[in-house]
C-alpha angles and dihedrals in degrees: 000000000000131000105241116242093356090161089057090052091053093044093049102040104017134254094279090061089045087059089052089053090053092048092047093051090049090056092047090053093047090053091047091055092059094186094309100107138322143282126222143178123229093192138284109018096334119113138163140201128208112193135173138192094045105152103195145006088251090060090046092052091049090056092048093047090051090054091050093048096049093045093046090054098037095103108030093169092063124083093212116106105237112210144152138217115214136185120199133196123184131220125253098359095065096031144320090225118093096214091050091050088053092050093050093047088049092052090049090050093054092045086056090051091050092050092057106280124252094093145081127239121204106207114243118175096213089057106030102032133257124276114208114241090234094059111123101182112130121241121263089249093059094041089061093063131075144191121002091349089060089053091049092051091051090050091048089056093045090052092052088051091051094051092045090051091050091055093048099043101031093238118178111279097224091048091054093045091051090051093048098043092045087064092045092053090051099048106030132053092264132123103168135028129192131179122203122190142154132061094312095029094250119190108265101167140013132185138175142038095287099057121139102146123195114230090242142344105221090158086081086082090067116101093217089058097046091049089066090069119088128232092281093050096256128138116178123172148139107260092235087071096046096088089065097041105032133022131298096239094059092042088055092048093054094042092052092055098044096252108154102169128032134184112194124188131192119216112208123014130314088252094047111028113189099183144347121226121195123196109190140181135186090222125083094236096167119213122001116218116262088245092057092048090047091053092052091046091051093048093048092051093049092051093042091050099045111020108034 
């Protein structure tokens, strides 16, 4: 899905407000998912949903219409008409292949753009044309990116394929996580990954060269800690600033093990945290782009939803 006329929103109200629009849409999508899938951001104003257990097209349309309604009315004090264009593909009717589903959803999206935006198109081959299963052309979303970001987007999609395959085939969880995180280490500024889950947030998985997991992270139950995470459940900082923002015990842990930058992501809600993912590096890399953080958030939520 795309936010319609996002450039016009930025030009009219400024980029800071544009950021608020992105954050608001992310929250609307998270609420729409309701534990039946995950939402993600490809970059800019481009998002996607992957949902399961939808019983009928009527139920699907109700979900989409709810997203439209909440986004349309998200900023009642602004004169701008806030709208979305969405393209939808259905499994297994359109394909059992993830890449092909993406291509068909992408085609439906751009048909919606051509028809005047502010609408959703559910892909139907007898109306919108058939794409051969052997087609390898990348989607319009991916074509728009370049350089390292293009690599990251490809890896994000490959990771989603790997997790989807694990669900379908019953592959070993640790084998899948090693495959997924191996790609993350290679493409993102990450050297060590830890996952904490359970009542006391015990360490359940570690990966990478820079891996010194704590046995548990019970401090995640503290309100002053959870408040450091943003609306999407992300906390990214250089460790030298952690003492002011976080708690002394965790600052000391990271400092002892040479961790200079940490990205931490909550899976679930702040009131009901399912897991904590930490992505660490021994280099002071400064700020990650919002797209990189969004990728890691999306990946963490997929794994937390389906594999933990």
